[in-house]
Structure formats: structure tokens, C-alpha cells
N, C-alpha and C positions, 0 to 999 in steps of 0.2 A: 530794106527791101532792095533786091537787085534790079538794076536798070537795063541790063543786057540779057538777051536770050541765053547766051552761053553761061552767064552767071547763075541764072535760074536752074539750068541743067546741072551745073556744078553742085549747087545746093542739094538737088535731088540725089545726085550720085553720092555725095558726102554722107547724106542721111542713111542711105543703104549700107555704105561701107562701115559706118559707125555702128550700126545695128549688128552687122556680121562680125565685126571685130569684138564687140562686147560679148556676143554669144560665145565665140571661140575662147576668149580670155576667161570667161566664166567657167567653161568646161575644163580648162587647164587648172584653174584654182580648185575646182571640185575634185579633180583627179588627185591633185597634190594632197588635199585634205584627207581623202580616203586612205592614202598610204600613210600619212603622218599619224592618223588616229587608229591605225591597226594595232590590235593588242598583242598579237603573236607574230613571230618572225615569219611563219608559214603564210599567214594572212597577208602580211606586207609584201612578201616576195611574190605572192600570187597576183597582187594588184599592180606590180611594177610594169609588166608588159603593156597593160592597158594605159598606164600613165605615159609610158614611152610613146605609144601610138598617138595619144592625144597631143602631146607636146610636139611630136614630129609633124603632125598635121598643121599645127599652129605655125611652125617654122615654114612649112611648104606654102602656106597662105601669106607669109610675110608679116605675121602679127607678132611673133617672137623671134629675136635674133638667134642664129644657130648656136652661137657660143653660150648665150644665156640658157638655151635649152639644154645644151650638153652639161653645163654647170649644175642646173637643177636636177637633171636625171642622175648625175653622179652623186650629188649630196644625198638625195633620197635613197639611192641604192646603198650608199654607205650606212645610212641610218637603219635601213631595213636589215642589212647584214649584221649590224651591231646588236640588234635584238636577239640574234641567234646565240651570241656568246656571252 
């Protein structure tokens, strides 16, 4: 149990941040999953812009590092394009 007023506030803030972070991370994972599980190249390529948007928003909120985001987007784009050929 916190003994200081500021510590109590910190706990409240951390709780909110944790919930927000979990939600955004979950959205990113779901978007990645939809692209990975696409059966056709057209389907995968159609879902890529949505994936990029979700990942970029996570970067903007500071939940995912920008290089990690770039790497993920690149790898998934590569896989989606590989389905074509």
C-alpha cells in the first residue's frame, strides 16, 4: 500500500496507462494476424494499409519503437508480396 499521496496517484496513472498500452498492443497483434492469415495475395495486400496505420498509431503513442514498427511492416509486406509470385 502506498503511504504518500503522490504514490497513490502514480498507481492510478499506471493502471490507466497499462490498460491503454494493452489495448493498443492487442490491436497491433490482431492486425498482424489478419495479414499473416490472408489466403490470397490480393487479400493480404489489401490489409497492409490498415496494418501500417495501426502500427504507426502505436509508435505515435510510444508503445512500439519506430524501428520495431518499420521492421514488422517490412517483413509483413515482404510476405504479402511473396504470395503473389
